[in-house]
C-alpha positions as CSV (number, residue, x, y, z in Angstrom):
1,M,0.0,11.1,-11.7
2,N,-0.9,11.0,-8.0
3,K,-4.3,11.5,-6.5
4,I,-5.7,11.9,-2.9
5,K,-8.1,9.2,-1.6
6,E,-10.2,10.1,1.5
7,L,-10.3,7.3,4.2
8,E,-12.6,6.8,7.2
9,G,-12.7,9.6,9.5
10,G,-11.6,12.2,6.8
11,K,-8.0,11.0,6.6
12,K,-6.4,11.3,3.3
13,M,-4.0,9.0,1.6
14,E,-2.0,9.5,-1.5
15,E,-2.1,7.0,-4.5
16,E,0.2,6.7,-7.3
17,R,-0.9,5.6,-10.9
18,A,1.3,3.5,-12.8
19,N,0.7,1.3,-15.9
20,G,-3.0,1.8,-15.2
21,L,-3.1,0.8,-11.6
22,Y,-3.5,2.9,-8.8
23,W,-0.9,1.9,-6.1
24,E,-2.2,2.9,-2.7
25,E,0.4,3.1,0.2
26,I,-0.4,0.9,3.2
27,R,1.3,2.9,6.0
28,Q,2.4,0.8,9.0
29,T,4.3,2.0,12.0
30,V,6.5,-0.4,13.9
31,A,8.8,0.9,16.6
32,G,12.3,-0.1,16.8
33,L,12.9,-1.6,13.2
34,S,15.6,-0.1,11.2
35,A,14.7,-2.0,8.0
36,F,10.9,-2.0,7.6
37,P,9.3,-2.6,4.1
38,E,7.0,-0.3,2.4
39,H,3.8,-1.9,1.2
40,Y,1.4,-0.9,-1.5
41,R,-1.9,-2.3,-3.0
42,A,-3.5,-2.0,-6.3
43,E,-7.3,-3.1,-6.9
44,V,-7.5,-5.7,-9.8
45,P,-10.4,-8.0,-10.7
46,G,-10.9,-10.6,-8.0
47,G,-8.7,-8.9,-5.3
48,W,-5.6,-6.9,-4.7
49,L,-2.0,-6.8,-6.0
50,V,0.2,-6.3,-2.8
51,L,3.7,-4.9,-3.3
52,S,6.5,-5.0,-0.7
53,V,9.5,-2.9,-1.3
54,L,12.6,-3.0,1.2
55,H,15.5,-0.5,1.1
56,L,18.7,-1.4,2.7
57,S,22.0,0.6,2.6
58,D,23.7,-2.1,0.5
59,R,20.7,-3.8,-1.3
60,A,17.0,-3.6,-2.0
61,G,14.4,-6.2,-2.5
62,T,10.6,-6.4,-3.7
63,G,7.9,-8.9,-3.7
64,I,4.4,-9.1,-5.0
65,T,1.4,-11.2,-4.1
66,F,-2.3,-11.6,-5.0
67,F,-4.7,-11.1,-2.1
68,P,-8.2,-12.8,-3.1
69,D,-11.0,-10.3,-2.1
70,P,-13.7,-10.7,-4.9
71,H,-15.8,-7.7,-3.5
72,H,-12.9,-5.6,-2.7
73,E,-14.0,-5.3,1.2
74,W,-10.5,-4.7,2.4
75,T,-10.3,-1.3,4.0
76,V,-7.4,0.6,5.1
77,K,-7.7,3.0,8.2
78,A,-5.0,5.8,8.7
79,D,-3.1,5.8,12.0
80,D,-4.0,8.8,14.2
81,D,-1.2,11.4,14.1
């Protein structure tokens, strides 16, 4: 199930719900990189789970970490298009 989240300045970002968590894409733009990972975050008690996914032509990799933020103050701003 997907939902749309409104960000600062009226920008919208899609979130995907999986296993009771809302995984929000953290969009990044880096010029000149052919294999740049996708990043997502999910709000959990005491902070965020941050998921990285890298897709290559011959293999893929994932990693997950916990980012402590007890008051969930980490904000994500959308890039201007």
